[in-house]
C-alpha positions, 0 to 999 in steps of 0.5 A: 877476353884477350884483345889486340893492341899494337901500340908498342911492338918489340922487335928482337934482332940478332942481325940475321936474315930472319930477324931482318924479315921480322923487322919488316913485318913488325914495322909494317904492322906498326905503320898500318896500325899507327904503333911504335916499335922498340928494336931490341938486341941482347948481348949475351956472354958469348958475344965475343964469338960472333961477328955480325958487323960489316966491315969486321971489327974486333970486340975487346970488351962488353962496352965496345960490343954495346957501342958497336951494336948501338951503332948498328941499331941506330942505322937500322932505326934510321932506315925504318923511320925513313921507309915506314914513317914510324917512331923507333926506339933502340934498346941494347941490353946484356944478359940472358936474352929471354930474361931481358926481353921478357923483363923489358916487355913487362916494363913498357907494357908491350902489346906484341913481340916480333921474332924470326925463327928457323924452319925444319924439313922434318915433321918429327924435329921439334927442336926450336931455338931456345931463346925463341922457345922461352920468349914464346912461353914466358912472354906477357903478350902475344908473339909473332914469329916467322921464318924466311919463307914468310916474305909477304907483308899484310894479313888478308887471309887469317887461318884460325884453327879450332880444336876441342881444348878449353882454351882454344876460344881465347884467341878468337876475339883477338884474331877477329880484331886483327882481321878487322884492322886488315880487312882480312878474311878469317878461315876458321877450321875445326880439327877433330881427331879420328877418335873425336867423332862424338864431338862433331856437333859441338865443334859445328856449334863452335864454328858457327859461333866464331862465324857469328862473332866475326860477322858482328864485327863486320869480318868475313869468316869461312868455316870448315870441319876436318875430321879424322885428323892424324896430326893437327899441326900438319892439318893446320899448315896444309889447310893454310896452304890450301886457302892461301893463308898469310897468317896462322893464329894459335895458342901457345899451349894448344895441347892443354898439357902445359904449365906455362913453361913449355910449348906442346908439339902442335905449336912447335910444329906449326911455328916451324913449318908454316910458310907464313907468320904465326901469331902465338897467344897465351891462354887467359889465366881465368878461362872460365871467364870466356864462353862461346855465348860471349863470343857469339853475342847470344 
C-alpha cells in the first residue's frame, strides 16, 4: 500500500509567483508534520534568457548564474527558517529540470515534491508546462501542485474521487493518513459515467469501504455517488467547490491508459482547473497487492 511520509519535501522554485506559493504550502506542510524541505532550482541551458533577480544583474556565464541563484535561494531559506522554524537545504543544479529533479528525489529518497503550475480557462486546453508534466509522471514520490488560486493553507476538507479503474484505490490509504494528520474531513465521491449504471452496486460498496477504512483511523468521511457523469474532471472540480474542499487527491494515470510517461486528460484537467492544491499519486507497481477488503479491514 502507498503510505504518506513528509520527512523530506522537495520544493522546486523558478522565483515566479506560483513557485512562491508552492514554497508556502510546502513549508507549512513541513512545519505541521515536523519535516524538512529542500529548496531546489535547476539552471537550464536557457538560463541567460531570464532575468528573475531584483535588482537586475547580467549573467555572463553559468558559474555566475549559479552563484546568483544560490544567493537568492539562501535569502529565501533564511526567510522560511525564520517564519516556519524548519530545516531548509538549498540545492542548485544545472541541466534538464525534469531529469535533475527526479534524480535528486531518488538520491535523498524524497517523500513529496511540491510545485507550482498555471491554470487555463478552457476545459479543452490540456497543455501543461513540460517540466511539471514530466516530473508528475516520472517522480518516485507523490507530487503536490497548485495554481495561484490556491492561496489557503491547511487541508481540512479533502476530496477523494473514486472511479471504476483498478488503481483508484491506491490513493485511499495515503489520503486517510493525510486526513488523520490534519484532522481533515474526507469527501469521497464516486464518479460513474452514463454508460456505467450497472456498476452502481460495486461503486456503493467501494464508497462504503472507504468510509469504513477512514472511520477505523478516526477520520470523518462523507460519501456521495454521482451518476451520468459526462466529464469526470469537471465533476471532480465542481464537487470540490460545492463542498468547500481545499485539497484533491488523484492518481497520475486516472484514465488507466498510460505507460507511466503521460498524464491522461482527467489528471491534466483537474490539475489545471482546480482552485485548490492537487495531490497526484502514482499507482503501485503491483496493484494486485491492494484490495478493498484490506482497506476496509474485513
